[in-house]
C-alpha positions in Angstrom: 1.4 -16.0 -22.1 0.1 -19.4 -23.3 2.4 -21.1 -25.8 -0.5 -22.6 -27.8 -4.2 -22.0 -28.2 -6.2 -22.9 -25.2 -9.9 -23.8 -25.3 -12.4 -23.6 -22.4 -16.0 -24.7 -22.3 -18.3 -22.6 -20.1 -21.8 -23.7 -19.2 -22.7 -20.0 -19.4 -20.7 -16.9 -20.1 -21.3 -13.1 -20.1 -21.0 -12.2 -23.8 -22.1 -8.9 -25.2 -24.0 -7.8 -22.1 -26.0 -11.0 -21.7 -25.7 -14.6 -20.7 -24.9 -17.1 -23.4 -24.8 -20.8 -23.0 -22.4 -23.6 -23.8 -19.7 -21.1 -24.8 -16.4 -22.3 -26.2 -13.7 -19.8 -25.3 -10.5 -19.9 -27.3 -7.3 -18.1 -26.1 -4.7 -17.2 -28.7 -0.9 -17.6 -27.9 -0.7 -13.9 -27.2 -3.2 -14.2 -24.3 -6.2 -12.6 -26.1 -9.5 -14.1 -27.2 -9.3 -15.5 -30.7 -12.8 -17.0 -30.8 -16.0 -16.9 -28.6 -18.6 -19.4 -29.7 -21.9 -19.6 -27.9 -24.0 -22.8 -28.3 -20.9 -24.6 -29.4 -21.8 -27.9 -31.1 -20.5 -31.1 -29.5 -17.9 -31.8 -32.1 -16.2 -28.4 -31.4 -16.0 -29.1 -27.7 -13.6 -32.0 -27.9 -10.5 -31.4 -26.0 -11.7 -28.2 -24.3 -11.3 -27.7 -20.6 -14.7 -27.8 -19.0 -15.1 -25.0 -16.4 -17.0 -25.6 -13.2 -19.3 -22.6 -13.3 -20.6 -19.6 -15.2 -17.9 -17.2 -16.6 -17.7 -13.5 -16.2 -15.0 -11.2 -17.7 -12.5 -9.8 -15.2 -13.0 -6.1 -14.3 -10.4 -3.3 -14.2 -9.8 -1.6 -10.9 -9.6 1.9 -12.3 -8.1 3.7 -9.3 -5.8 2.4 -6.5 -3.4 3.8 -4.0 -1.8 0.6 -2.8 -0.1 1.9 0.3 -3.4 3.1 1.7 -4.4 -0.6 2.2 -2.2 -0.2 5.3 -4.6 2.3 6.9 -7.9 0.5 6.1 -9.9 0.5 9.3 -7.4 2.7 11.1 -9.0 6.1 10.5 -12.5 5.6 11.9 -12.1 7.3 15.3 -13.3 10.8 15.8 -10.7 13.5 16.6 -11.1 17.1 17.8 -12.5 19.4 15.1 -14.4 18.7 11.9 -14.1 15.3 10.3 -13.8 15.4 6.5 -11.5 14.5 3.7 -8.9 16.9 4.8 -8.6 15.6 8.4 -8.4 12.0 6.9 -5.6 13.2 4.6 -3.5 14.3 7.5 -3.8 10.8 9.0 -3.1 9.1 5.7 0.1 11.0 5.4 1.4 9.2 8.6 1.7 6.0 6.4 2.9 7.9 3.3 5.8 9.4 5.3 7.2 6.1 6.5 6.5 3.2 4.1 9.7 1.7 2.6 10.0 0.1 -0.9 10.1 -3.3 0.7 7.0 -2.6 2.8 5.2 -1.2 -0.2 5.9 -4.3 -2.2 4.5 -6.5 0.7 1.4 -4.4 1.2 0.7 -4.2 -2.6 1.3 -7.9 -3.2 -1.2 -8.8 -0.4 -3.7 -6.2 -1.8 -3.3 -7.3 -5.4 -4.1 -10.9 -4.4 -7.2 -9.7 -2.6 -8.2 -7.8 -5.7 -7.7 -10.9 -7.9 -9.8 -13.0 -5.5 -12.6 -10.4 -5.7 -12.5 -10.5 -9.6 -10.4 -7.5 -10.5 -7.8 -8.6 -13.1 -6.1 -5.3 -13.9 -5.3 -2.5 -11.4 -4.6 1.2 -12.3 -2.1 2.4 -9.7 -2.2 6.1 -9.1 1.3 6.4 -7.7 2.8 9.5 -6.1 5.3 8.1 -3.4 8.3 8.9 -5.5 11.0 10.0 -3.0 12.5 8.6 0.2 11.0 9.7 3.5 13.3 12.7 3.6 12.1 13.8 0.2 15.3 12.9 -1.6 15.2 11.0 -4.9 16.2 7.4 -4.7 19.3 6.3 -6.5 16.9 4.5 -8.8 14.2 7.2 -9.4 11.6 4.5 -9.9 12.4 2.5 -6.8 8.9 2.8 -5.3 7.2 2.2 -8.7 9.2 -0.9 -9.3 8.1 -2.3 -5.9 4.5 -2.1 -7.2 5.6 -3.8 -10.5 7.2 -6.7 -8.5 4.1 -7.0 -6.4 1.9 -7.3 -9.4 4.2 -9.8 -11.1 4.3 -12.0 -7.9 0.5 -12.5 -7.9 -0.2 -12.3 -11.6 -2.5 -9.3 -11.8 -2.2 -6.9 -14.7 -0.9 -3.4 -13.7 -1.3 0.0 -15.3 1.2 2.2 -13.4 0.3 5.9 -13.3 3.3 7.9 -12.0 1.7 11.0 -10.6 2.7 14.6 -11.0 2.5 16.5 -7.7 4.2 19.9 -7.5 2.4 22.2 -5.1 0.3 22.0 -1.9 -2.8 23.9 -3.2 -4.2 26.4 -5.6 -1.9 29.4 -5.9 0.9 27.8 -3.7 4.5 27.9 -4.9 5.6 24.4 -3.7 4.8 21.4 -1.5 4.4 21.3 2.3 7.0 19.5 4.3 4.6 16.6 4.9 4.3 16.2 1.1 8.0 15.9 0.4 7.8 12.3 -0.9 5.4 13.4 -3.7 7.7 15.9 -5.4 8.0 15.3 -9.2 8.2 17.0 -12.6 6.6 16.3 -15.9 9.9 14.8 -17.1 10.4 12.6 -14.0 6.9 11.0 -14.1 7.3 10.3 -17.8 10.7 8.7 -17.3 9.3 6.4 -14.6 6.4 5.4 -16.9 8.7 4.6 -19.9 11.3 2.8 -17.7 8.5 0.7 -16.2 7.3 -0.4 -19.6 10.9 -1.1 -20.8 11.7 -3.3 -17.8 8.4 -5.1 -17.8 8.5 -5.9 -21.5 5.8 -6.4 -24.1 3.2 -9.0 -23.2 3.9 -8.8 -19.5 0.5 -7.4 -18.4 2.4 -4.3 -17.1 1.8 -1.0 -18.8 1.9 2.7 -17.9 0.2 6.0 -18.3 0.6 9.2 -16.3 -1.5 10.9 -13.7 -1.9 14.5 -12.6 -2.7 14.5 -8.9 -5.2 17.3 -9.1 -5.6 20.9 -10.4 -4.6 22.1 -6.9 -1.3 20.2 -7.1 -0.3 21.0 -10.7 0.0 24.4 -12.4 -1.2 25.1 -16.0 2.2 25.0 -17.6 3.1 21.6 -16.1 -0.3 20.3 -16.8 0.0 21.0 -20.5 3.6 19.8 -20.7 2.7 16.4 -19.1 -0.4 15.9 -21.2 1.5 16.6 -24.4 4.4 14.3 -23.4 2.0 11.4 -22.7 1.2 11.3 -26.4 -1.7 9.6 -28.1 -1.4 6.2 -26.5 -1.0 6.7 -22.7 -4.1 7.0 -20.5 -4.1 10.2 -18.4 -5.8 10.2 -15.0 -6.6 13.1 -12.6 -8.4 13.6 -9.3 -11.0 16.2 -10.0 -14.0 17.9 -8.3 -13.8 15.4 -5.5 -14.5 17.8 -2.6 -16.6 21.0 -2.4 -13.6 22.9 -0.9 -11.5 22.0 -4.0 -14.3 23.3 -6.3 -14.7 26.5 -4.2 -10.9 27.2 -4.2 -10.7 26.7 -8.0 -13.6 29.1 -8.6 -12.1 31.7 -6.2 -8.8 31.6 -8.1 -9.9 30.9 -11.7 -13.5 32.0 -11.8 -14.5 28.5 -13.0 -15.0 25.0 -11.6 -12.2 22.4 -12.1 -13.7 20.6 -15.1 -14.7 23.8 -16.9 -11.2 25.2 -16.3 -9.4 22.0 -17.4 -11.4 21.8 -20.6 -10.6 25.4 -21.5 -6.8 24.9 -21.1 -6.1 21.4 -22.1 -7.1 19.2 -25.0 -9.2 16.8 -23.0 -10.1 13.7 -25.1 -10.6 10.0 -24.9 -7.3 9.5 -23.1 -8.5 11.3 -20.0 -10.0 9.6 -16.9 -11.6 11.9 -14.4 -11.4 10.3 -11.0 -14.4 11.0 -8.7 -15.9 14.1 -10.6 -18.3 14.1 -7.6 -19.2 17.8 -7.8 -19.6 18.4 -11.5 -22.3 20.6 -13.0 -24.6 19.1 -15.6 -22.9 21.3 -18.2 -19.4 20.0 -17.2 -20.6 16.4 -17.5 -22.0 17.2 -20.9 -18.7 18.7 -22.0 -16.8 15.6 -20.7 -19.1 13.4 -22.6 -18.7 15.4 -25.8 -15.0 15.1 -25.5 -15.2 11.3 -24.9 -13.5 11.5 -21.6 -14.2 8.8 -19.0 -15.0 9.0 -15.3 -13.6 6.7 -12.6 -16.0 6.2 -9.7 -14.8 4.9 -6.3 -18.1 4.6 -4.2 -16.6 3.0 -1.1 -13.9 5.6 -0.7 -16.2 8.5 -1.6 -18.6 7.3 1.0 -15.8 6.7 3.6 -14.4 10.2 3.1 -17.8 11.9 3.0 -17.1 13.3 -0.5 -20.7 13.3 -1.8 -22.7 11.5 -4.4 -21.9 11.5 -8.1 -24.7 12.4 -10.5 -25.0 8.9 -12.0 -28.3 9.3 -13.8 -27.1 12.3 -15.7 -23.9 10.5 -16.8 -25.6 7.2 -17.8 -28.3 9.2 -19.5 -25.6 10.6 -21.8 -24.1 7.1 -22.3 -21.0 8.4 -20.5 -18.0 6.1 -20.3 -17.0 5.1 -16.7 -15.1 2.5 -14.7 -14.9 1.5 -11.0 -12.0 1.8 -8.6 -11.2 0.7 -5.0 -9.1 3.8 -4.3 -8.2 3.7 -0.6 -9.2 0.0 -0.3 -11.7 0.1 2.5 -13.2 -2.6 0.4 -11.5 -4.7 -2.2 -14.7 -6.0 -3.9 -16.2 -4.7 -7.1 -19.5 -6.3 -6.1 -19.6 -4.0 -3.0 -18.5 -1.0 -5.1 -21.3 -1.5 -7.6 -23.9 -2.2 -4.9 -22.9 1.0 -3.0 -22.9 3.0 -6.2 -26.6 2.1 -6.8 -27.6 2.3 -3.1 -26.2 5.8 -2.7 -28.4 6.9 -5.6 -31.4 5.3 -4.1 -30.8 7.0 -0.7 -30.3 10.4 -2.3 -33.2 10.1 -4.8 -35.5 7.9 -2.7 -36.1 5.7 -5.8 -35.1 2.2 -6.9 -33.2 0.7 -9.8 -31.8 4.1 -10.7 -28.9 2.9 -12.9 -31.3 0.6 -14.9 -33.7 3.4 -15.7 -30.9 5.9 -16.5 -29.2 3.4 -18.8 -32.5 2.3 -20.4 -31.8 -1.3 -19.2 -34.1 -3.8 -17.6 -31.5 -5.0 -15.0 -29.7 -2.7 -12.6 -26.8 -5.2 -12.2 -26.4 -5.4 -16.0 -26.3 -1.6 -16.3 -23.7 -1.4 -13.5 -21.5 -4.4 -14.5 -21.5 -3.7 -18.2 -20.7 0.0 -17.6 -17.8 -0.8 -15.4 -16.6 -3.4 -17.9 -16.8 -1.2 -21.0 -15.0 1.7 -19.2 -12.1 -0.5 -18.1 -10.2 -0.3 -21.4 -10.0 3.5 -21.2 -8.8 3.5 -17.6 -6.1 0.8 -18.2 -5.0 1.7 -21.7 -5.4 -2.0 -22.7 -8.1 -4.1 -24.5 -10.0 -5.3 -21.5 -13.6 -5.0 -22.7 -14.8 -8.5 -22.0 -15.3 -11.9 -23.7 -14.8 -10.7 -27.3 -12.2 -11.4 -30.0 -9.1 -9.3 -29.5 -9.7 -8.5 -25.9 -7.3 -9.9 -23.3 -8.5 -13.3 -22.0 -9.3 -12.3 -18.4 -12.2 -14.2 -16.8 -13.7 -15.4 -13.6 -15.4 -18.7 -12.9 -18.4 -18.1 -10.5 -18.8 -20.4 -7.6 -22.5 -21.1 -7.7 -22.3 -22.8 -4.3 -21.7 -19.4 -2.7 -24.5 -18.9 -0.1 -25.7 -15.8 -1.9 -26.2 -17.7 -5.1 -27.8 -20.9 -4.0 -30.8 -21.8 -6.1 -30.9 -18.4 -7.8 -32.5 -18.7 -11.3 -29.8 -18.6 -13.9 -31.0 -15.4 -15.6 -30.8 -13.6 -12.2 -27.3 -14.7 -11.4 -25.7 -11.3 -12.1 -28.4 -9.5 -10.1 -27.6 -11.8 -7.1 -23.9 -11.3 -7.6 -24.2 -7.6 -7.2 -27.2 -7.2 -4.8 -27.1 -10.3 -2.5 -24.4 -10.1 0.2 -22.0 -11.3 1.5 -20.2 -11.4 -1.8 -20.3 -14.4 -3.9 -17.0 -16.2 -4.5 -15.0 -16.9 -7.7 -13.7 -20.4 -7.9 -11.0 -19.6 -10.4 -9.5 -16.4 -11.8 -7.6 -16.2 -15.1 -5.5 -13.4 -16.5 -4.5 -13.5 -20.2 -5.7 -17.1 -20.3 -3.5 -18.2 -17.4 -4.9 -19.2 -14.0 -3.6 -17.1 -11.1 -3.6 -17.4 -7.3 -2.1 -20.8 -6.9 -3.0 -22.7 -3.8 -0.9 -21.7 -0.7 0.3 -18.4 -2.2 -1.7 -16.4 0.3 0.3 -17.8 3.2 3.5 -16.1 2.3 1.8 -12.9 1.2 0.0 -12.6 4.6 3.3 -12.9 6.5 4.8 -10.1 4.4 1.7 -8.0 5.1 1.8 -8.8 8.8 5.5 -7.7 9.1 4.9 -4.5 7.1 1.9 -3.5 9.3 3.8 -4.3 12.5 6.7 -2.1 11.3 4.4 0.8 10.4 2.1 0.7 13.4 4.1 -0.8 16.3 
C-alpha cells in the first residue's frame, strides 16, 4: 500500500454514475480513497499527478475458473452426439485432470495480467481443483489454492479465493465420479483453505477469501447448511445455480422444486450469497432472491459459448437487483465484451433495443450496465470495491482516448463507445489500491510461462 497520501488529477472521472470534470483523487495510506473532489480549484491541484485521460473505476471479475483459460478456443469442434454444456464439461475435465500447481500458477498469472489490462482489478476465483491428479490430498492441502495466490501477487490483481465444496456427481448420487477425483472436499476442508489463505496473505494484501458451493447437484443439504454456517457473517458465498435446464429438471424431479426455490427454503440466503448464472430462474424465484438481498453473477460470454440460455435481465433490473459480471471460462477476458454481449443477447431475444436502459430507468444503456456491474462487485468480492468514493479501494483505469474506437467521440458518450464500439478500447494505465500495476516488460516472462504450460498440457 502507498506509504503516504497520493493525489491524482483526472480531466474527467466516473463519480456516482456520471462523468465529473477536473477531479482530484486522493488515496489514503491504506490504499482507499480518502477524498474525491470534482471541479477541484487550481490551488488544490498543486503537486497532484496529472493523469493522461478520463478515469473509470476498476471492475470486479465476479466468477473465474483460471485453469479453463488453457482450453479457450480448444472446444469449438463438433463431436458425435449432442453438443451442450455436458459434452463441453467432459472436454474441460481433460485439462482439470492434468494441470499441476506450477502450470496452474503460470496459466493464472498470464490470465490475471490479461484481466488487468482489460480493466478488471479484482478476480473472484471459484476454485475446486483441490487434490492431486490421482485424487489424493497434497501434503499442503491448499497447494493449488496457493498457486493462484502467488499468480495474483505476481501481477498485482486483487483476489477473492473461493475454495469450492464438491462432494457428489449429481442429484441423489452418493459420491464423485472417477473423473471428478480432484474436486473432492468437505465443509471443513474448504473453510481451512480459505482461512489459511487469508492468514498467509496478510491484511492489506488485496487477497481475501470466501467459500463456494459448486452447485446443488454437487452438495447435499447437510453439507450445504454446515458450510454456509461456517462461513459466518463476513465471507461471501458463491454457488452455480439454475445454469442449465437439465439441472433444473433434475432438481424438480428429486425435490419437487427448482434450485433457487429449494435453496431458499433450506438455507438462510441473504446478502452474502452470490448466485452464479441463475439463467433459468422463474420470476417468483428472482423476486425471492431480491427480497433476500442476494446477488447474481452473470457471465454472458461463457453462457453463450456453452449454450446455457439467456438470463431475464429486464426482470432483475426492474427489481433493482444486485449483480456483477464474470469471465468464467475466459473465452473472453474483457468486461467491455461481457457487457456488450449481455445487452445484445437481450436485444436478440426480445427484438428490442436499449433493453438494460429501459429496465433500469436509465437514459444510457452503457451506464445501466457499467454501474450495475460496478455496484455489485463489492458483494461478489467481499471488499469495498464500489467505485470512486470515500472508503472504497482506490482501483482505477486511465482510458486511452486515442484508441480507434474512441477517436473524436463526444465526451458525454465516452462510456457508450467503450461498451458498444469494438474492438475494445484500451486502458493506458491500471491502478490497484492506488498503485500502478502491469510494469513494462512483465508480459514477456508471463507469456513464456503460459507457453510452457500449454505445451505440457496439449503436446
